[in-house]
C-alpha positions as CSV (number, residue, x, y, z in Angstrom):
1,X,20.3,-38.6,50.9
2,X,20.4,-41.7,48.8
3,X,23.5,-42.2,46.5
4,X,22.3,-41.5,42.9
5,X,24.6,-42.8,40.2
6,X,23.4,-40.4,37.4
7,X,22.7,-36.8,37.2
8,X,19.1,-36.3,38.5
9,X,18.6,-33.3,35.8
10,X,19.1,-35.8,32.9
11,X,15.7,-37.1,33.5
12,X,14.4,-40.6,33.2
13,X,16.5,-42.7,31.0
14,X,19.7,-40.8,30.9
15,X,21.0,-37.6,28.6
16,X,19.0,-36.6,25.4
17,X,21.4,-36.7,22.4
18,X,21.9,-33.1,21.1
19,X,20.7,-31.7,24.5
20,X,22.0,-28.5,25.9
21,X,23.6,-25.2,24.3
22,X,25.8,-25.8,21.4
23,X,29.7,-25.7,21.6
24,X,31.5,-22.5,20.9
25,X,33.4,-24.4,18.1
26,X,29.9,-25.4,16.6
27,X,28.6,-21.8,16.8
28,X,31.8,-20.6,15.1
29,X,31.5,-23.1,12.1
30,X,27.7,-22.2,11.4
31,X,28.8,-18.6,11.3
32,X,31.7,-19.2,8.9
33,X,29.3,-21.5,6.7
34,X,26.8,-18.7,6.6
35,X,29.5,-16.1,5.6
36,X,31.0,-18.5,2.9
37,X,27.4,-19.0,1.7
38,X,26.6,-15.0,1.6
39,X,30.0,-14.5,-0.4
40,X,29.0,-17.2,-3.0
41,X,25.4,-16.0,-3.5
42,X,26.5,-12.5,-3.9
43,X,29.3,-13.5,-6.5
44,X,26.7,-15.5,-8.5
45,X,23.6,-13.0,-8.2
46,X,25.2,-9.7,-7.5
47,X,24.9,-8.4,-10.9
48,X,21.4,-9.9,-11.1
49,X,20.3,-7.8,-8.0
50,X,22.0,-4.8,-9.4
51,X,20.1,-5.0,-12.7
52,X,16.9,-5.8,-10.8
53,X,17.4,-2.4,-8.7
54,X,18.2,-0.5,-11.7
55,X,15.1,-1.7,-13.5
56,X,13.1,-1.1,-10.4
57,X,14.1,2.3,-10.3
58,X,13.3,3.0,-13.6
59,X,14.8,3.1,-17.2
60,X,15.0,6.3,-19.3
61,X,13.7,5.2,-22.7
62,X,14.2,7.4,-25.9
63,X,11.2,8.2,-27.6
64,X,10.0,10.4,-30.5
65,X,6.9,12.4,-30.9
66,X,4.3,11.5,-33.2
67,X,4.1,12.7,-36.7
68,X,0.7,14.6,-35.5
69,X,2.3,16.4,-32.7
70,X,3.8,19.8,-33.2
71,X,7.0,18.8,-32.2
72,X,7.1,15.8,-34.6
73,X,10.5,14.1,-35.2
74,X,12.2,15.6,-31.9
75,X,13.5,13.2,-28.8
76,X,12.1,13.0,-25.5
77,X,13.1,10.7,-22.9
78,X,10.5,8.6,-20.5
79,X,11.3,6.8,-17.5
80,X,9.9,3.4,-17.3
81,X,9.3,1.5,-14.1
82,X,9.1,-2.2,-13.9
83,X,6.3,-2.6,-11.4
84,X,6.7,-6.6,-11.2
85,X,10.2,-6.2,-10.2
86,X,9.5,-3.8,-7.7
87,X,6.9,-6.0,-6.4
88,X,9.5,-8.9,-6.3
89,X,12.1,-6.7,-4.3
90,X,9.5,-5.6,-1.9
91,X,8.2,-9.3,-1.2
92,X,11.7,-10.3,-0.7
93,X,13.5,-7.7,1.3
94,X,10.6,-5.6,3.3
95,X,9.5,-7.9,6.1
96,X,6.0,-8.8,6.7
97,X,3.9,-6.5,9.1
98,X,4.0,-8.1,12.6
99,X,0.6,-6.7,13.5
100,X,-2.4,-6.5,10.7
101,X,-3.6,-2.8,10.6
102,X,-7.2,-2.0,9.2
103,X,-7.0,1.5,8.5
104,X,-9.8,3.1,6.6
105,X,-8.7,6.3,5.2
106,X,-11.1,8.6,2.9
107,X,-9.6,8.7,-0.2
108,X,-10.0,11.7,-2.4
109,X,-12.3,10.1,-4.8
110,X,-14.6,8.9,-1.5
111,X,-14.2,12.2,0.1
112,X,-15.4,13.9,-3.1
113,X,-18.3,11.5,-3.5
114,X,-19.5,12.1,0.3
115,X,-19.2,15.8,-0.3
116,X,-21.3,15.9,-3.2
117,X,-23.9,13.6,-1.7
118,X,-24.1,16.3,1.4
119,X,-24.3,19.2,-1.0
120,X,-27.1,17.3,-2.8
121,X,-28.9,16.9,0.3
122,X,-28.5,20.6,1.3
123,X,-29.6,21.7,-1.9
124,X,-32.8,19.3,-1.8
125,X,-33.8,20.8,1.6
126,X,-33.1,24.2,0.3
127,X,-35.4,23.8,-2.6
128,X,-38.2,22.1,-0.2
129,X,-37.9,25.0,2.1
130,X,-38.5,27.5,-0.9
131,X,-41.5,25.7,-2.0
132,X,-43.1,25.9,1.5
133,X,-42.3,29.6,1.4
134,X,-44.1,29.9,-1.9
135,X,-47.1,27.6,-1.1
136,X,-47.5,29.9,1.9
137,X,-47.5,33.0,-0.4
138,X,-49.7,31.7,-3.1
139,X,-52.3,30.8,-0.1
140,X,-51.7,34.4,1.2
141,X,-52.4,36.4,-2.0
142,X,-54.5,34.4,-4.4
143,X,-55.0,37.5,-6.8
144,X,-51.5,37.6,-8.1
145,X,-50.9,36.7,-11.6
146,X,-49.9,33.4,-12.9
147,X,-46.6,35.0,-14.2
148,X,-45.9,36.1,-10.6
149,X,-46.6,32.6,-9.3
150,X,-43.9,31.2,-11.8
151,X,-41.4,33.8,-10.6
152,X,-41.8,32.7,-6.8
153,X,-41.0,29.1,-7.9
């Protein structure tokens, strides 16, 4: 085997600067820096995030019944939600889906429309079947009065 002056795993041209796993001290320094940054951000934005969570959960508002209402002047409380803040928090803290899922569920309205259409089609079939029976009855007994024919319809 010939003599090699450098490590053959280094590649042609020598070692690449910054190649290889980081030293333990570098990893520890990064973790410490991350921890300090998180503490600083928690101090700076902690109150803001608490307020954001409070607003997204809803705030009780004091309301009065209108003059036209039978309980005019009485107080009631109404919970108001801030949908924009809720959307902001979801976008920031809920990770995006890894796989897009295309699910088509029948919502209540769509199912209602389909049921109504099916019911209308069944009613139309029933009416056409009744007309066929009525037509056969007219052809079978033409001596009946017109009033009786109207009742068959």
